[in-house]
NUVO-274032 format. One record per residue (C-alpha): x, y, z; residue in one letter. Coordinates in pm, whole numbers, plus 50000, padded with zeros to 5 digits. Layout:
XYZA
...
END
This chain:
508025050648506X
505465077448588X
506805105748804X
504325116949067X
503545153949085X
503165172549413X
499365172349360X
499425134549304X
501355129449627X
498955152249815X
495965131949689X
497665099349782X
498605112950127X
495005123250188X
493755088550094X
496405072750319X
495295094950607X
491655085950546X
492385048750553X
494595052650862X
491505063451053X
490395027051062X
490935014551416X
493284984851369X
495434998951091X
499085005751173X
500495017950840X
499175030050505X
501665040550242X
502125042449868X
505215024749735X
506585034249392X
508095010649132X
511545015349287X
510255002949623X
510315037249792X
507605051550014X
506185082149834X
503075089650043X
501645080250379X
503415060650648X
502825048751002X
499815060451197X
500675085751468X
501585068851794X
502455035451631X
505865020551698X
507055000051398X
507854963551463X
510874965451230X
513964987451231X
514025015550973X
516444997350739X
514234966150750X
511194987050668X
512905001450357X
513944966250255X
510374953850306X
509004981150078X
511374969949801X
510614933349864X
506844938749846X
507154958149519X
509374931049370X
506914904149477X
504064923749323X
505944928748994X
506814891748976X
503164882149029X
502174905448745X
503994881648509X
500864859848526X
498394888048448X
497934876648085X
496794842448202X
495144848648540X
494064884848504X
495354915448689X
495874915649064X
493084931649268X
495014928549595X
497414905949783X
496774898450150X
498834878450395X
498014872650757X
500944866050989X
500904858951359X
501704895351441X
500524914051132X
498044916350847X
499724928850527X
497714940350224X
499014954149895X
496674969949642X
497814982649301X
497225018849204X
498685024848860X
502365015148867X
502445019149245X
501084998349531X
499225008349843X
500694990050141X
498444985350442X
499514968550764X
497114961751046X
496654941651360X
496454904251281X
492764901451375X
491674930951157X
488934925750899X
490884923950572X
487784925450350X
486594957450519X
490044973550489X
490324964150121X
486844977750046X
487635010650222X
491005013250043X
489325008449707X
486795035749792X
489585060049878X
492155051749610X
490075041449306X
489075077149220X
492665090049226X
494105095548883X
497835099648851X
498835126648603X
501505117548351X
504365141848310X
END
């Protein structure tokens, strides 16, 4: 497991903030391999739909789901992103090293535009190894 430095977290926070500027986005955060939020979070003024303990559980669940899907990388190739559209939410996870970027947005948001913008912001971030 790669431990993120303060500079890494600052870079990730800045990218999260940049992506949060998109109008219909509710949350942008970076989740580590343990399923913990390490950068970003909810956009200012947004009330989460879930209680705090459910949010923490969801972070772990999304990381576990991502890791399980990686089991097929040798056959299908690596994951570019995972998107699911629910009645009340659009949920997108995008890998960045061992971590994932979690984006939630309004259900009618343009997922392709959000993913493209996320890739622009996060692809140039290199995580230093300690």
